[in-house]
N, C-alpha and C positions, 0 to 999 in steps of 0.2 A: 224266517222263524226267529222269535225273540223269547225272552224269559230266562229265569235263573238257571234252568236246566237245558237251555239250547245247546245242541251238539251231543246230547246224551241219547243213546239208543236203548230202548226197552223192548224186550220180547215178552209179550203178554199171552200166557197160556191159560188164563183164568176164565171162569164162567160165573154167571148169575150175578151176585151183588158185591160181596166184600172185595174180592180180587179186582174186578173191573172198576170199582170205585177208587181203589188205591192207584191203579195204573192211570185212571183218568186224571187224578190229582197231579200225577207226574206230567201228564200230557199238557194240562192247563198251564204248567210252569215252563213249558217249552220243549220238553223231551219228545223225541219221535217215538211213538208207541206203535209197534207192529203187533196187531192182535191176530194170533194164529188160531184158526177155527177148523172144526171138523168139516170136510167137504159135504155139501148137501144139507146139513142141519145147522152147524155153527153153534154158537153160544145158546144154551138152553133158554136164556132170557129173551131170545128173539121170538119165542113162541109161547112164553109162559103167561102172558097177560091176556085177560079177557077184554081189556081196553086197548084199542089200537087205532092208529091213524093211517088209513089206506093200507091196512095190513101190517103196518110196522108197530111192534110192541112198544108201548110207552115206557115199560120197565127198561127195555134195552136202550131206548133213546135217552133215558136219564143218566146213564152211567158209561157212555162210550163215545162221547164227542172227542174231537181232536186226535182220533186214532186212524190207523190204516188197517184194513182187514185183508188177510190172505188166508186161503184154505190150504190145508196140508194134512195128509193122513200120516200121523205119527207112528202108526203100527205097520207102515210099509218101509222097507229098507231105503228106498229113494227119498221118502219123506223125512226119515231120520237124518240122512246125509244133508238134505237142504237145511234142516233145523241146525245142524252142526255148523254149516256155513254161516247162518245168521248169528249164531252164538259167538263165532270167532271174532266178529266185529261189534259185538254188543257190550253194553255196560251193565245191564240189569236183565235178569230173567225172573219173572214172577209166575208162580203156579199154585193152584189150589186143588190138585188131584187128591183122591183118598190116599192114605199112607200105603206105600208099597207100589203104587202105580208107576211112579217115575222110574223106580228100579226095574220094573218089568219092561218098560218101554226103552230103557237104556238112556234116559235123559235126567238122571239124578245128579246131584251136585258133584259127587266124586267123579263121575264120567265127564261132565261138562267143564269142570274147572281144569281138567287136563288139557282141554282144547283152548280155554281162555282163563288163565290164572287170575286176571283182573276182574272176572265176572262176580257181580253181587247177585246171589241167587236167593230169592225170597220164596219161602213155602208157607202158605196159609192152610191150616188144617182146622177141623172142627174142635177136636179135643186134645190134639197133640200127635206127634209121629209115633209114639209108643205108649204103653200103659193099657189098663183094662178097658178104656173107652175109645181106643184108637180107631176102631172101625164103626163107631156109632154114627148114625145120620145126624147132621148138624145144621139143619135149616134154622133161621133166626128164632122162631118161637121156641124151639127145643133148647137153644142156647139161653134164651131168657128164662126158661123153666128151670133148667139144670143149674144155672148160675145163682139162683136165688132172687134175681131181679123181679121175676113175676110174683114171687111170694110176698114182695113188699108193695105190690100194686093192686089197688082195688079198695072197696069199702069194707069197714070192719064188719065182721060176722057174715060176710059174703065171700064168694069164691075169688081166687086170684084172677088177675086180668092182664092180658098181653099189652105191653106198651104199644101205642098206635104206629110208631115208626120202627124201623128195623135196627134198633139200637145195638144189638149184638154184632151185626154185620158192620155197622158204621163205626163202632169202637174199633173193631178189628181192622177195618180199612185205614183208619187214621193212624193206628199204632204200626201197622205194616209199612205205611208210607214213611213214618218217622224212622223205622228201622232201616229201610233202604237208604234214606238220606244219611243216616249216621254211618252206615257201612261205606257209602261212597266217600264221605268225608274222611273216614279212617283210612280207606284205600289210598286216597290221593296224598295222604300224609305218611304212608307207610314206607315210601322209598322215593329218592329224588327223580327216578326215571320211570316211565310207564312200563318198561320191560321188567323192572324189579318189583313193581307194585302188585299187591295181592288183594283180591276180593275176599268175601266170606259168605257163609250160609246164614241167612236171617230166617228164623222160624217163629211163627206167630200162631198160637191157638186161640180161636174165637172164644172158647170157654174161659181161658185165662184172662183174655182181654175184658170179658164181661164181668168176671169176678173182680178184676182190678177196678172196674167201673162202679163197684159198690161203695167205694170211698165217698163220704166218711162213715157210712152206716156200719162198716166192718168194725170201726173203732168203738162204736157203742156196744157191739156184741162182745168184742174182746175184753172190754172193761167191765162189763156187767154179767156176761154169760146169759143175758136175757134176749130172747127172740121177740121183738116187739110185734104186736099184731098189725095187720093192714089198717091204715088209718085214712084211706082216701087221699085227699090233698093235704091233710094235716101232718104235723111233725111230732115225733114222740117226745122231744125235749121242749120245743118252743111253742108258746101260746100267747097271742094268736099268730098263727103262721099257717094259713090255709085259704081255700077259696070260700067266698061268701056270696050269697045271692043278693042281687040288687033288684030294683024294680023292673029292669029290662035285660038282665043278663047276670054275669058274675065278674067279680074282681078277686085278685089274689093279694092278700095283705101279709107282709112279712115283718112283724114287729118282734124281732128276735132278741132284743135286750131291753133293759129297763128304761133307758132313755127314749127309745122308740115307742115303748108302751105308753109312757107319759105323753108324748106328742100325739099319739093316736087318740088317747082319751080326751085330750083338749080339743082335737079336731072334730071328734064325735059329739062334743058338747057334754061330756061326762068327766070333767077334770077331777072329780072326787074319787074315781075308781082306784087309782094307785094307792090311796090311803086305806082302802079296805084290806084288812089283814089277809084275806083269801087271795088277793091279787097283787100283793106288795112286791113279791119276788117271782122270778121265773119258775122256781120249784113249786111255789104255792099256786101260781096260775096253772101249771101243769096238773097239780093235784086237784084243783077245783075247775077243771076244764069245762065240764058240762054247765056249771053255774055261770061261768064267764060267757060262754057262747050264748046262753039263754038271754043274756043282757045285750050282747053285741048284734046278734042276728036280726032282731026286729028293727034296730036303728039303721043298719045297712040296707035293709029292704025298702027304706023310705025314699031313696034317691036312685037315679040312673047310674050305670057303671061310669059313664063319662063324667058325671058330676063328682062322684067319689074319687075318681082318679085326679081330677083337678084339685079337689079339696085336700086330699091326703098328700099328693105330691107337693103342693104348696107348703104343707106342714112339715115336710121332710120325712114322711113315712114311706118306705118302699111299698109300691102298689102298682099293679098292672091289670089291665082289662084282659079277661080270658077270651082270646080271639078264635074264631073259626078260621079255616084255611081261606075262605072268601075274604075275611077281614085282613088276614096276614098279607095277602097279595095286593091289597089296596092300602096297606099300612103306610102312613106318610114317611116313616123312616126307611122302610124297605124300598119305597119308590125313590127316595132321596139317595139311598146307597146304591141304587142300580142293581139290586140282587137278581132281578128277573131280566133275562136277555132274550130277545127275539132272534130266531135264525130260520133258515129254510132248508128243509131236507128234500132230497131229490124225489122221494116217493111220498113221505108223510106230508109234505108241504110245509106251511108255516108252523113252527113249534116254538115253545117257550122252554128255556132251561134256566137253572140257577148257576150264577157265576161262582167261581172259587171265592170264598169269603176273605182270604188273606189279601191285604193291600201291601204292595211293595213299591217303594218310591223309584227304584232304579230298574227293577226287573219284574214288572207286574205280570200276573197271570193273564191269559187271553183265551178267548174262544174263537178258534180259527176255522174249523171244519165241522160239519155235522157228523153224527154217528154214521159209520160206514155201512154200506150194503155188504152182504156176505160175499167175501172174496173180491171186493171191489178193487183192491190194490195188489192182487196176486201177481199179475203180469209185471207191474212196476217193480215190486220187490225182487222178483226173480230176475228181471232184466239187470238190476244192479248187481246181482250175483254172477252175471255173465251168461245167463240163459237167453237164447234167441227165440224168435217166434215159433220156429219149428220144435225146439226143445220144449217150450211151454205147452204147445198143442199135444205133444207126445205124452207129457205128464198128465194132461187133462184126460186124454184117451185111456191112460192106464189107471185112472182113479186116484192118483197121488195128490192132485189138487182139485 
């Protein structure tokens, strides 16, 4: 095993998306992640997708590579004892139970830090461990809705639109990973010996993470007190800064200051436009948005997306073709960067996954093993704890694993 986190042991009690994605990012960097799942059912994501490969959920396959899976009934006394044995030798535990569940099970931070004071314990909740929304359901679209993200998305004078990717969960996963790494760094600096070092409790609310993700739109609101309407791909301050139709698709143009605006006009064959008082400054362009778009849109519709990208990029204007997923996964830069990795799953067969986007010169991320089958590593993990074949069979017969 290699990677920046090689030698680190992570106990993963999470399900669905945010938690498993966070633990997978640790696994990609070399940590040993032991995914503890409910016997018989496992992670809800194993059965949540209507798209599967030989019965394996593509949702689960996306977020669980490089992990070991063991089954363990945490509501059984023997299951709790086994978890405590795992915790005693672990560096990190990550969970995303509803508030109060870990206390009920006896696996809350206060209980487990008494077993392992060095433990970094990460809790991901929907809205927070306390407060009026603590027990609210928090799937990604609800987080997008409650955080205000959805209110910003969609066309003017039409209803709000969910962002097509699970940004609430993804923001949360990234910040939770950052929190665990910060806590590990602080732990290892807290004392000169392991015996003296102390971990801590890292808490992350998906709601808070999504509201943090409003930056910099929150600044506009705090400064003006104005709630800007939905504007599709456009921007409340900058014009032109939006998608435009071409003869065969769409491009996004981001001429967000006067110098870029002048370059754009020259590239479009309309160098006189910056001299028009209506379009001379950013404030005036915003005020006369409709008139400006009425001029630009017919021009941009005369050429293909590829042609405009070449013309505007050469002129120094920020521009990009709006790609479909089919385009993205054939994109020359994505192919060059090696973002799509082929691997083989024992049941699903050949699958494609996305590599970790970080590049590290000395301790690179790696994709070593496919997403595990439910309980695939139970015997291996228990064997390391000292259980022999007879013990393991007895645990199986008793429904503990």
